[in-house]
C-alpha positions as CSV (number, residue, x, y, z in Angstrom):
1,X,0.0,0.0,0.0
2,X,1.2,3.5,-0.8
3,X,-0.1,6.8,0.5
4,X,0.0,10.0,-1.6
5,X,-0.5,13.3,0.3
6,X,-0.8,16.5,-1.8
7,X,0.1,19.4,0.5
8,X,1.7,22.1,-1.7
9,X,-0.8,24.8,-0.8
10,X,0.4,28.0,1.0
11,X,-2.0,27.7,3.9
12,X,-3.0,31.4,3.7
13,X,-5.9,31.0,6.2
14,X,-3.4,29.7,8.8
15,X,-1.0,32.7,8.6
16,X,1.1,33.9,10.3
17,X,2.0,30.3,11.3
18,X,2.5,29.1,7.7
19,X,4.9,31.9,6.9
20,X,7.5,29.7,8.7
21,X,6.0,26.2,8.8
22,X,3.9,24.4,6.2
23,X,0.4,24.0,7.6
24,X,0.5,20.1,7.7
25,X,3.7,20.4,9.8
26,X,2.1,22.6,12.5
27,X,2.2,20.4,15.6
28,X,-0.3,19.5,18.3
29,X,-0.5,16.6,20.7
30,X,3.2,16.1,20.1
31,X,3.1,15.5,16.4
32,X,2.7,17.4,13.1
33,X,-0.8,17.4,11.7
34,X,0.2,15.3,8.8
35,X,1.7,12.7,11.1
36,X,-1.7,12.2,12.8
37,X,-3.2,11.8,9.3
38,X,-0.7,9.2,8.2
39,X,-1.1,7.2,11.4
40,X,-4.9,7.2,11.1
41,X,-4.7,6.0,7.5
42,X,-2.2,3.3,8.4
43,X,-4.6,2.1,11.1
44,X,-7.4,1.5,8.6
45,X,-5.2,-0.7,6.4
46,X,-4.9,-4.4,6.6
47,X,-1.4,-4.4,5.1
48,X,1.7,-2.3,5.9
49,X,2.4,1.0,4.2
50,X,5.5,0.8,2.0
51,X,5.7,4.4,0.9
52,X,4.3,7.8,1.8
53,X,4.7,10.3,-1.1
54,X,4.4,14.0,-0.2
55,X,3.5,16.5,-2.9
56,X,4.9,19.8,-1.6
57,X,5.8,23.3,-2.6
58,X,9.4,24.5,-2.2
59,X,9.2,24.2,1.6
60,X,13.0,23.8,2.1
61,X,15.3,21.0,3.1
62,X,14.3,20.9,6.8
63,X,10.6,20.6,6.1
64,X,11.3,17.8,3.6
65,X,13.5,16.0,6.1
66,X,10.7,16.2,8.7
67,X,8.2,14.7,6.2
68,X,10.4,11.8,5.4
69,X,10.7,11.2,9.1
70,X,6.9,11.0,9.4
71,X,6.9,8.2,6.9
72,X,9.8,6.4,8.5
73,X,8.0,6.4,11.9
74,X,5.3,4.1,10.5
75,X,8.0,1.9,8.8
76,X,7.5,3.3,5.3
77,X,9.7,5.0,2.7
78,X,9.2,8.8,2.4
79,X,9.2,10.4,-1.0
80,X,9.1,14.1,-2.0
81,X,7.5,15.4,-5.1
82,X,6.9,19.0,-6.1
83,X,3.9,20.9,-7.4
84,X,5.2,24.3,-8.5
85,X,1.9,25.6,-9.9
86,X,-1.6,25.4,-8.3
87,X,-3.3,23.7,-11.2
88,X,-5.8,21.7,-9.2
89,X,-6.3,18.4,-7.3
90,X,-5.8,16.1,-10.3
91,X,-2.6,17.8,-11.2
92,X,-1.4,17.7,-7.6
93,X,-1.9,13.9,-7.4
94,X,-0.3,13.3,-10.8
95,X,2.9,15.1,-9.5
96,X,3.5,11.9,-7.6
97,X,3.1,9.8,-10.8
98,X,6.0,7.5,-10.0
99,X,4.2,6.4,-6.8
100,X,0.9,5.7,-8.4
101,X,1.1,2.0,-8.7
102,X,-0.5,-0.9,-6.9
103,X,-2.9,-0.1,-4.1
104,X,-2.9,3.7,-3.3
105,X,-4.6,6.0,-0.8
106,X,-4.7,9.7,-1.8
107,X,-5.3,12.0,1.2
108,X,-5.3,15.8,1.0
109,X,-3.8,17.2,4.1
110,X,-6.5,19.7,5.0
111,X,-8.4,17.8,7.6
112,X,-8.1,15.1,10.3
113,X,-10.5,12.2,10.6
114,X,-11.4,9.2,12.8
115,X,-12.8,6.1,11.3
116,X,-14.1,2.9,12.9
117,X,-13.7,0.6,9.9
118,X,-10.9,-1.4,8.3
119,X,-10.4,-0.6,4.6
120,X,-11.7,-3.3,2.3
121,X,-8.7,-3.3,-0.1
122,X,-10.5,-5.7,-2.6
123,X,-12.9,-3.0,-3.6
124,X,-12.1,-1.0,-6.8
125,X,-12.1,2.2,-4.9
126,X,-13.3,3.7,-1.6
127,X,-14.1,7.4,-1.1
128,X,-14.2,8.6,2.4
129,X,-17.4,10.7,3.2
130,X,-19.1,12.3,6.1
131,X,-22.7,13.5,6.6
132,X,-22.9,17.3,6.8
133,X,-25.7,19.7,7.7
134,X,-25.1,22.0,4.7
135,X,-24.0,20.1,1.6
136,X,-24.0,23.3,-0.5
137,X,-20.4,24.0,0.6
138,X,-19.0,20.6,-0.4
139,X,-18.6,18.0,-3.1
140,X,-21.1,15.2,-2.3
141,X,-21.8,11.7,-3.6
142,X,-25.1,9.9,-4.3
143,X,-25.6,6.2,-3.5
144,X,-27.7,3.5,-5.1
145,X,-29.7,0.9,-3.2
146,X,-26.6,-1.3,-3.1
147,X,-24.7,1.4,-1.2
148,X,-22.4,2.2,-4.2
149,X,-21.6,5.7,-5.4
150,X,-23.5,6.7,-8.5
151,X,-22.8,10.4,-8.9
152,X,-20.4,13.1,-7.8
153,X,-22.0,16.5,-7.4
154,X,-19.9,19.6,-6.7
155,X,-21.5,22.1,-4.3
156,X,-25.1,21.3,-5.1
157,X,-27.5,24.3,-5.0
158,X,-30.5,22.0,-4.4
159,X,-30.3,18.9,-2.1
160,X,-29.1,15.7,-3.7
161,X,-27.1,14.2,-0.8
162,X,-25.6,15.1,2.6
163,X,-22.6,12.8,2.1
164,X,-19.6,15.1,1.7
165,X,-16.3,14.0,0.1
166,X,-13.6,14.7,2.7
167,X,-10.6,14.4,0.4
168,X,-9.4,10.8,1.1
169,X,-9.6,8.2,-1.6
170,X,-8.5,4.5,-2.0
171,X,-7.7,3.0,-5.4
172,X,-6.9,-0.7,-5.9
173,X,-5.1,0.1,-9.2
174,X,-2.9,3.2,-8.9
175,X,-1.8,2.9,-12.5
176,X,-5.4,3.2,-13.7
177,X,-5.7,6.4,-11.6
178,X,-2.5,7.7,-13.1
179,X,-3.7,7.1,-16.6
180,X,-7.0,8.9,-16.0
181,X,-5.2,11.9,-14.4
182,X,-2.8,12.1,-17.3
183,X,-5.7,12.0,-19.8
184,X,-7.1,15.2,-18.1
185,X,-3.8,16.9,-18.4
186,X,-3.1,15.8,-22.0
187,X,-6.5,17.0,-23.2
188,X,-6.6,20.1,-21.1
189,X,-9.8,19.1,-19.4
190,X,-10.4,21.7,-16.7
191,X,-13.3,22.6,-14.5
192,X,-13.4,26.1,-13.0
193,X,-9.9,26.7,-14.4
194,X,-8.3,23.7,-12.7
195,X,-7.7,19.9,-13.2
196,X,-10.1,18.2,-10.8
197,X,-9.8,14.7,-9.4
198,X,-13.6,14.3,-9.5
199,X,-13.5,14.5,-13.3
200,X,-11.1,11.6,-13.3
201,X,-13.4,9.7,-10.9
202,X,-16.3,10.3,-13.3
203,X,-14.4,8.9,-16.2
204,X,-13.3,5.9,-14.2
205,X,-16.9,5.2,-13.2
206,X,-18.2,5.5,-16.8
207,X,-15.7,2.7,-17.6
208,X,-17.2,0.4,-15.0
209,X,-15.1,1.1,-11.9
210,X,-17.2,0.7,-8.8
211,X,-16.8,3.3,-5.9
212,X,-17.9,2.4,-2.4
213,X,-18.2,5.0,0.4
214,X,-16.1,4.8,3.6
215,X,-17.9,6.8,6.2
216,X,-15.8,8.4,9.0
217,X,-17.0,9.0,12.5
218,X,-15.3,12.4,12.9
219,X,-14.2,14.9,10.3
220,X,-12.1,17.7,11.8
221,X,-11.1,20.9,10.0
222,X,-7.7,22.6,10.3
223,X,-8.3,25.4,7.9
224,X,-7.7,28.4,10.2
225,X,-6.7,29.2,13.8
226,X,-10.1,28.7,15.5
227,X,-10.8,25.5,13.5
228,X,-7.3,24.1,14.3
229,X,-7.7,24.8,18.0
230,X,-11.1,23.2,18.1
231,X,-9.8,20.2,16.2
232,X,-6.8,19.9,18.6
233,X,-9.3,20.0,21.6
234,X,-11.4,17.2,20.0
235,X,-8.3,15.2,19.1
236,X,-7.1,15.1,22.7
237,X,-10.5,14.0,23.8
238,X,-10.7,11.2,21.1
239,X,-7.2,9.9,21.7
240,X,-6.5,9.4,25.5
241,X,-3.1,8.0,24.7
242,X,-1.9,11.4,23.6
243,X,-2.7,12.9,27.0
244,X,0.8,12.5,28.3
245,X,3.5,14.3,30.2
246,X,7.2,13.8,29.2
247,X,9.3,12.2,32.0
248,X,11.6,15.1,32.1
249,X,8.9,17.8,32.3
250,X,9.0,19.8,35.5
251,X,5.8,20.9,37.2
252,X,6.0,23.1,40.3
253,X,3.1,24.6,42.4
254,X,0.9,24.1,39.4
255,X,-2.3,22.2,38.4
256,X,-2.7,20.2,35.2
257,X,-6.3,19.8,34.0
258,X,-6.6,16.9,31.5
259,X,-6.7,16.4,28.7
260,X,-3.3,17.8,28.0
261,X,-0.1,17.0,26.1
262,X,3.2,18.2,27.8
263,X,6.4,17.7,25.8
264,X,10.0,17.1,26.6
265,X,11.8,19.6,28.8
266,X,8.7,21.6,29.5
267,X,8.8,23.7,32.7
268,X,5.6,24.8,34.4
269,X,5.6,27.0,37.6
270,X,2.8,28.6,39.5
271,X,0.3,28.0,36.7
272,X,-2.9,26.2,35.7
273,X,-2.6,24.4,32.4
274,X,-5.6,22.8,30.8
275,X,-8.0,21.5,29.8
276,X,-7.2,21.0,26.1
277,X,-3.6,22.3,26.0
278,X,-0.6,21.0,24.1
279,X,2.8,22.3,25.1
280,X,5.7,21.6,22.7
281,X,9.2,20.6,23.8
282,X,11.2,23.1,25.8
283,X,8.3,25.5,26.5
284,X,8.2,27.3,29.8
285,X,5.0,28.5,31.5
286,X,5.2,30.8,34.6
287,X,2.4,32.3,36.7
288,X,-0.1,31.8,33.9
289,X,-3.4,30.2,33.1
290,X,-3.7,28.3,29.8
291,X,-6.7,26.5,28.3
292,X,-7.9,25.3,24.9
293,X,-4.6,26.3,23.3
294,X,-1.7,24.9,21.2
295,X,1.8,26.1,22.0
296,X,4.7,25.0,19.8
297,X,8.3,24.4,20.9
298,X,10.7,26.5,23.0
299,X,8.1,29.3,23.8
300,X,8.1,31.3,27.1
301,X,4.8,32.5,28.6
302,X,4.5,34.4,31.8
303,X,1.9,36.4,33.8
304,X,-0.8,35.6,31.2
305,X,-4.3,34.2,30.9
306,X,-4.6,32.5,27.5
307,X,-7.5,30.7,25.9
308,X,-8.4,29.6,22.4
309,X,-5.0,30.4,21.1
310,X,-2.4,29.0,18.6
311,X,1.2,30.0,19.5
312,X,4.3,29.4,17.5
313,X,7.8,28.2,18.4
314,X,10.5,30.4,20.0
315,X,7.8,33.0,20.9
316,X,7.7,35.1,24.1
317,X,4.5,36.3,25.8
318,X,4.1,38.5,28.8
319,X,0.7,40.0,29.4
320,X,-2.9,39.8,30.5
321,X,-6.0,38.0,29.1
322,X,-5.4,36.9,25.5
323,X,-7.1,35.0,22.7
324,X,-4.9,35.2,19.7
325,X,-2.6,33.6,17.1
326,X,1.1,34.3,17.3
327,X,3.7,33.2,14.9
328,X,7.2,31.7,15.5
329,X,10.0,33.9,16.8
330,X,7.5,36.6,18.0
331,X,7.4,38.6,21.2
332,X,4.1,39.9,22.7
333,X,4.1,42.1,25.8
334,X,0.6,43.2,26.9
335,X,0.8,46.0,29.5
């Protein structure tokens, strides 16, 4: 089994954090977002993952090294491909053409999910879906009486289905997918100015490929600061094993309200931390109250009350009551 993860977007809705760190590498609960995605995908598979192929922008050597490490942590080979122009989802997947062979999962790195099923790898294809209250904002699928997908409808104005496509797909024959994507590119078949993977799916279906839905139990958005903080909170609640404190963390005259993740070398003094807080390695909290927040690595916070916040690495905060998003290497002093 191979996994292809297109993630070349600039993550503009997550700025200022994505000015320094690609959005899928923003960490919470001790791991980058994309690491959580890869682990959850691997958990749904019956067979080992042999390769994880990341389709990226020009993120730099350090980011690429971190992505390869994500693959290696589940025992897979990590590969890096580049998408230098934002030409659509089909184009993004085809950038990893050399990895489109055998059984393939394609997962766009915009959301986290939880699933309670094991992938049926003998099906032609599985498309992960989730019921939503307002289907108008999503691409949706229609099912027949046998539970197979019959139609793909992009952002329907009138109700046709409430099963939204969440951006994760399984294909038993990756080479077939590659050929259909290449057909779109070779014939310049665009929709709304871009090459769309749904057009390839429609072509495959017309040729007899059967698509089955794989319904997830949780679909969690990481599109902006508030959504990412809410997703982090839910992730801690759904994954009790992530609620840990590193052995070398130091907690003095403080209260930890679970669920929380506290990384290596963290120092907490005279503070209340939690619920729903992740503290990255090397962070120091002094005389402060933190809740519902993600703090990256090596950040210092003192004399502050912080809630619903996303804070970068190597930042320094001294202040009062705050609800904010602060990038890496920043200093905030609230008098």
